N, C-alpha and C positions, 0 to 999 in steps of 0.2 A: 551412233555418234551425233552430238548436237551440232546442227548447222549454224555457223557464226555469221554475223552481219557486219564485221569489221575486219579489215585487212590487218590492222595492228594487233587486234585480239588474236587473230589466227597465228600471226608470227609468234606472239608471246606464248601461246598455248603449245605450239609445236616444240619450241626450244625448252620451255620449262618442264615439259613432260617427256622429252626425248621421243617424240611421236610425230604424228601428222595431224592436220586439221583442215577443214573445208569451210570456206566462207562464200556465201551467195550475196553479191553486192549489187546495188543499184546506184542511183545518182546521189544517195544520201551521204556518202563519205567522200570528202574532198581529197583529191589526189595529193600524195606526199611530194615534197621536193625531190630532186635528184638524190637517190639514196642507195645504200647497200645494206643487206641484212645477212645474218648468219645461217639462214635456212634456204633450202631449195624452194623455188616457186614455180608452179604451173598455173598459167593464166589462160582461161578459156573465155573467149568473147561470145556472148549470146546475141547482143544487139549491135555489135560494132562499137566504134568510138571515133577517135581522131587519129592520134599517132603515139607510138611507143619509141622512146629513145633509149636504147640499150647499148652501153659502152659507146662505140663510135658509129652505130648504125641507127637509122631512123626507119621505122616500119609503119605502114598504114595498118589500120585495124578494121577487119571486116567480120561479119557474123561467121562463126565456125573456125576462126583462127585460134591456134594454140601457141603459146609462147613458153619456152623453157629457159629458166633463169637460174643460174647457180649463185653460190654465196660470194662470188667475186665479181659479179656483174653489176655495175652501177646502172641504174635505170630510172626513168621518169616517164610518167603517163601524162600526156597532154590531153586535156579534155575541157569541155565547156560545162560548167557545173549545172546549168539549167537543162542540159540534155539528158534524156534517158540513156543510161549507160550500164546495161546489165551484163554481169560477168561472174564466173565462178573462179575462185582462187584456191589452190591447194598449197599449203605450206608444209614442208617436211624437214625434220631434223636430219642432216646428212648421215649422222651415225645410225639412225634408225634404218635408213635405206641400205646401209651396209649389212645390217643384221638380217635382212630378209633376202639378200642376194646369196648366190651359191657359186661354187667354183666354175660351174658351167653357164650360169646366168647372172651377169652383172647388171643389176637394175640401176646402178649408178651411172652407167655408160652414157645415157642421154644427157646427163648434166656435165660430165667431165670430158668426154671425147669431142674435140673440136678440130675438124679438118679445115683445109684452106677454103673450102666452099661452104663452111658452116653458116647456118642461118638460125637465129633464135625462134623464128616463126615457121609454123607448119599450118598450112591451110587444109583442114580435115575435109574429107568427102562427106556427103550427107549421111552415108551409112556409118562412117567413123564417128560423126557427131552424135548420132543416136546411141551408138555403143558407149561413148564416153559418158553421156548423160544417164544411161542405164546404170553404169557402175557408180556414178556419183549418188544417184537416188538410192541405190541399194546400200551404200555406205551410211548415208545420213538417216535412213529409216530403219536400220537394224536395231532391234531391241529384244528384250526377253532373254531366255536361256541361250547361251552361245553367241550373243551379239558381238562380243569382242573378237572372237575367232572369225566370225563371218565378215566383219568390217576389215580385218587384216587380210583375210584371204581375197576379198574383193579388191582391196587396194593393190595387192600383189598382182592380181590378174590385170588390173588397169595399167600398171606400169610395164607388164610384159607386152601389152598391146602398144603402148606409147613407144617403147624401145624398138619394137618391130617396125613401126611406122618410120622412126628415125633411121633405122638401118636400111630400109627399103628406099628411102629418099636419098641416102648417100650414093646409091648405085644409079640414081636417076639423074640424067644430065640437066634437067630443068629443076631449079630450086626457086624459092620465093626470094627475089632480090630486093633488098631495101633500097629506098631512094628518098632524098629530101626534096626533089624537084628543083633544087638550086645548086648548080654546079659549083658556085663560089663557096657555099657552105660545105659541100662535100669535100672540097679542097682544104678548107679550114679545119674540118674534123680530122682529115688525114694528116695534115701538118701538125696539129696538136698531139695526136697519138704517136706520130713518128719522133716527136721531140719532147715527149712528156717528162723525160728525165732532166730537162733543163728548165730553169725559171722562164716563163713566157708571159709577157704582159700584153695588154690589148694594143699598146703602142707598137710592140714587136710585130703583132699580126697585121696592124695597119700598114706598117712599112713593108712587110713581106708581100702583101697582096695589093699594095698601091691603092688602098681605099681608106676613107676617113674612119676614125675611131667610132664616131657616132653611127655611121652607116654599117660598119661591121658588126657592132653590137645589135643593131636593129634587125638585120637580116638573119643573124644567128638565132636570136630570140624568136623571130617569126617562124623559122624553119624547125627549130628543135623544142621550143616551149620553155627553155631555160636560158640562163645567162652564161656567158663564156666563163666567168670566174667560178660559178657554181659547178659548171660542167667539168672544168679542169680539176677542181678540188675533189669531186666525186670520183673521177677517173684515177687520180693519184691515190686516194684511199683504197679503191678497188685493187690497184696494183700492189699497194703496200700489204693488204691482207693476204694476197696470193704469195708474195715473197716471204712474209713472216711465217706462213703456213709451211713453207719449204725449209724453214729453219735458219734463214738468213738473219744476221744480226740487225738490231733496231737501227743503229747508226748508219749502216750501209744501206738499209732500206730507205731511210730518210733521204740519203743522197741520190739513190737510184730513181726516186719518185719525183724529183724536181722541186721539193720544198725549199724555201729560201733559207730556213734555219730550223734547228731541232725543236725549239719552243713552238713554232708555228705548226710543225708536224704533230707534235704531242697534243696540242690544243685541237686541231682539226680532226685527228684520228679519234681522240677520246669523245669528242662531241658526236661524231658520226656513228661510231661503233659501240660506245657506251663504256668501254674499258680502255686502259692505256695500251700502246703498242707492245710493251714488255709483257703485260698480263695476257694479251691476246696470243702472243708467241708462245708463252708458257702453256696456255690452254690447248693450243694446236699441237704442241710437241711433247705432250705428256707421254 
């Protein structure tokens, strides 16, 4: 398999080919805005970074951290472009993951199962990091006779390992706890997510938390790396995708996600996802 050097190229390849792709990234690709995509993503940090905002959680990034992101998770990588920021990203078409699972072994589980203590972040041990990189190297260097079978078999073995790590962590009382280091921003994130079905303005947040609009915008951007409005839009699109995939009607989804009117919902969804809510629903529920 050819190792890619662009996150966007990896996304496009996995979806177009109903397969998976591997990208090895450095500082050369600027981080995307808060976004959602239709593939699963596994993000492995080699040199660390700054912070990852995934849904309503902010995570620090250290070398050896692994992040598991599904197709409904809105996320944004905060980074300084001039810093060395080496990472490996695996993009997977969710339908492909289902085809390699079995009745006894659900390799989808690490992306779909979300307990009350779920964390997107797993801090791998040094041995687990070596094993992860071994599998990646084997996938991207496979060539010659049987290379396709070898890369698929190695990919399957890699995700057996990842799912085992996730299951073992669920039984462990200590998990990687996200934190913004700003209690006000933690409260703002919680309030937004608990009330996302209603229209929320920055003025509403200002009155709710008794702080000025300019100050609330400043501390939110500083802690999360994105603006309040961009964050709320991404969260609403994320929730809309999940509800549409469940077969809920487009009009009801619009109301349940807190968009002010249908035209705004249609415009924001189509811009973010690339197709209309109706088309997305049809694709999910074929």
